[in-house]
N, C-alpha and C positions, 0 to 999 in steps of 0.2 A: 631733711638731712638723711643721706643714704647710709651713714654709719660706716664702719670698717669691717673688714673680713679677715679672719685668720685663714690662710690658704696652704695647708699642709700638702695638698695635692689635688689637681684638677680644678675646673671651674674658672670663672673670670679672675684674672690677676694671678693665677697659679704660676709658680716659678720653679716647679720641681722638674728635675731631669733624672736620669738614672743614678747619678752620683751627687745630685744637687744641681742647682741652676747654673747655666753658663752666665758669667758675669764679665763686666768690663769696667775699667777705671778711666775716667776722663779727668786729668789733673792739670792744673795750672802750675808749671814748675817754678814760676816767679814767686808764688805764695808759699812754697815749701822749702824749709831750711835744708833738708837732706832728702832728695828724691829717691836715692838708692835705698836708704833706710825705710822710707815710707813703703816702697815697693816690696821690700823683704817682709815687713810687718803684715801688710795686707795679704800677700801671697801665702805666708806661713799660717796666718790665722784662718783664712778661707780653706786652704787645703786640709789643715788639721780638723776642720769641721765637716769635711767630706765634700767640699765644693771643688770643681776643677780650678786649675790655676787661671786667674783672670786675664783677659785681654787688657792691653795697656795702651793708652793714647795720651799724648801731651798736647795741650793747646798752644796756639801761637798768637802773635799780635794780630795777624790777619784773620784768624779764625779762633775766637775765644771759647769754642766748645760745641757749636752746633754741628759742624761737619764731622767732628770726631764722634759725637753721639750717634748721628745717622749712620756712620760707618760701623759703629758697634752694633746697632740694631740690625743692619744688613748682614753682619757676621754671625748673627744668632744670639746675641746677648739677651738674657731675660731679666737681668738686673744691671743697671748702670749706676756706678758710684760717681758722684760729682764731687771733686776734691778741689776746693779753691774758694774764692770770695763770691760775692753776690753776682758778679757778671758771669762767672763760670757756671754757677748753679742755674741762672736764668737761661743761659744758652743750652744747657743740658735739658732743662724742662722743655724748651721749644723742640728739642730733638725727639722727645718721647711722647709729646702730646698726640693723642689719637691712636696710640699703639697700646698693646697689652704689656709693654715693658715697664718694670717698676724702677723708680728712681730712689736711690739712697744718698744721703748727704754725709760727706766726710769734710766738715768745715775746716778750712785753713786760712780763710781771710779774716779781716778785722770786723767783728760784729755781724757776721752773716745773718741776714734777716730770717730766712727760712729755718736755719739752724736754731735761731733764738726761739722761734715759734714751736720747734720740736723739743725745746728744753736742752739742746746740745750746745756746749761751748766748743772750744777747739779740742774736742776729745775724740781722738781717732778710735780708741777702743769702743766707746759708746756708739759711734756711728757704724762700726762693723757689727756690733752686737744687735743693733736695731734691725739690720738687714738679715742677719742669721736667724733671728727669732721669727722672722716672716710675718710680722704684723703689717698689714697693708690697708691703705685707705685711698679711695678714689676721690680726688680733689677737683674742685673748679679751678679755672685760671681766668685772669682778666686778659683781654686781647686789646692791644693798641696797634692798629694797622696789622702788620704781619709779625708782631712781637708779642710775647706773653709774659705775664708776671704772676707769681703765686701769693705774694704778700700784699704789696700796695704800690700804686702809682701816685705821683704827686706833682703839683705845680706850685711854685712860689717858694716860701721860706725853707721848706724841707730840702728842696734841691739846691737852694743857695747855700745852706749849711754844708751839704755834701761837697759842693764846688769849692768851698773855702776851707775844707779840712785837708791838711797836707798828708801825703803818704808817710812822710818821715815821722810826724806826730802820731799817726795811727800805729806805726810799727813800734813806737816807743812806749805808748801808754794804753793802746787798745781802743775800745769803743768810746771811753770818755773824751777822746780827741774830738769827737763830733760836737761836744759842748763848747769847745774852743771855737770851732767854726760857727756855731750857732750864735755865740756872743757878738760876733761881728755884724750881725744883721738884725738884732733885736729892735733897733730904732728905724729900720728902713720903712718907707712909706708903703701903705697897703696897695693892693691891686683892686681894681673894680672888675668883678666877675659876674657873668651870667651863667647859671647852672641849670641845665635841663636834664631831668631824670625821667626816663621812659617817655611817655607822651603827656606828662604833666606840664602845666604852665611853668615858665622859667622862674628861677629864684635869683634875685640880684643882691649882691653883698659887696661890702668893702672888706676884703679878706687878706690875711697874710699868707695863708696856705690852704689848699684844698687837697685832701687825700682821699683816694678811692681804694678801699681795702677789701681784701678777700679774707684775711685773718687779722688779728688785732694787736700783735706785739710789735713794739719798736726796739731799737737798740737798747741793750742793757736789760731786756726783759720787761720794760715798762708796758703795761697793757693800755693801749689807747682806746680800743673799741671792745667793750666787754661782751657785746651781743654778736659780734662778727663770727660766723661759722664758715669753715672752708668748703663745705659741700652742700649748701642750702640753695644754690642757684641764684644767689643775690650778691650784690656788692654793697658795702657800707661806705657812705660818703661823709667825711668829717670836714667841716668848714671852720677854720680857726680865725677868730677876729680880734685878737689882742692888739691894743694900740699903744700901751705904755708899758714900762718895765713892771709896774705893779700888776697890770693885767697878766703879763707873762708869768710872774711869780705865782699868782693865784691859780692860773691854769696848770702850771707845773706841779704845784703842791697838791692840787686836786687829783691829778693823774697818779701821783705817787701814793696817795692815800686811798684812792678809788672808793670814796664814800659819796654817794649821791651824785648830783649834777656837776658836770665840769663847766666852770664859767668860761665864757668866750668860745664855746664850741657847740656847734649844731651838728646833728647827725641825721642823715637821710638814708634811704635804702632803695635800690632799684636794680634793673638788669642792664640798662644802658645809661651812660652818663656822658654828657657833653659839657665841658667847661670852656668858656670863652673869656679871655682877659682883654682889658683895654690896651695892653702893651705886651710885647714879647716877654715871656717868663722862662726861667730855667725849669726843666722838667726831669723827672727821674722815674725809673721802674725798678722796684726791688733794690733800692739803694745804689743803682747804677745810672749815671747821668746819660740822658739822650739829648738830642739837639733842642735848643730853646724854641719856643713857639707861643703863639697867642691862644692856641686851641689844644685841648686834650680830650680825645674821644675814647671811651672805654666801653667794652661790652663783655659780659660774663660768658664764658664757655663752660657749661656745667659738666661735671664728672669727666674732665679732660685727660687725666693721667693717674697712674697708681703711684703713691708715695709710701716708702717704708717708714713706719711710725713706731714709737716705743711700745705701744700696746694698742691693739685694734679695738678701742673702746668707743661706744657711741657717746662721745662727749665733745663739746666744741673746742676744748683745749687739746691741741696736738701733743703737748708735753706730758701727758699723763704717763706716769711710771718712768719718766726719764732718769730720775736719780737712781732708781733700782737697776735699770738696764745698764747704766754706766758702771756700777759696781760689778755686775755680771760680766760686762765686757772686759774690764781690767783683769779679772781672773782668767778669762778665756785667752787673752793675748799673752799673759804670763805663762800659761800652760803650753801654748804653741811655741813660745821661745825656748822653753826647757827641752822640748822634744827635738 
């Protein structure tokens, strides 16, 4: 694990300029109730902290964030704020991979996975404060063809759940809406999969879901993989094999309690993962559905981008200090509004 670095000036990942770093906001306007209010709050808070007024880009249906992020990087941005749901964040990550530009998350979608792993809810003040305090950590990403994910890729039940969760329900009750979608598929038949990790012999299972993870938290902050670290150069593979409602209940209860072994779940680790199913399956990257298929090939790309984190601590949990940073952020935003 490479750990994190505080970068007050100079060196890899440094974002200082004469008045503070140049920044840009890439926002999905569909996910924001009041775009003008968001823009005022972000601008006033950053300017009050000594940063230049940020560049501003809005996503479109045709381009959910990749093009806007690349434009921001070309315009000289040193920090890019991704403001939206999982799809927006994933697109922004793809735009900063391989650069020295830091990504900061301003979650506005329902149950944003990277925000959950940072310990951030839909808390604008906390997201701004994380960036302003300049804790940085260089993270791995998982690569699926020409797309990247920061949290996890999945095939099977997890993608079915996403596909069956309505936007209306998510807007009304938040991340618990995914439980409604999940309930519709608890009795579905398993898939037959062959899983090859690195150059090891393939593993064959009758599974409901196979998840390839860079970090371990799911929606609602549930910790699926306690050993997953975001910068160790490895991916953790969870194979879920429940067959009955009793199996699902035992698995869910064990995840909530996090004591000892989780029944009906096997965990593997590697740098390259290939999953082949006996029939086409729904697939997802970081909570965003991609086209169904029989195969999911994933490879880790180590230390691919800089992420703004609550505290640059050498700990596997990215959410370290999140509660305290949220309180500091609220005070900073209120001070900026009074001036």
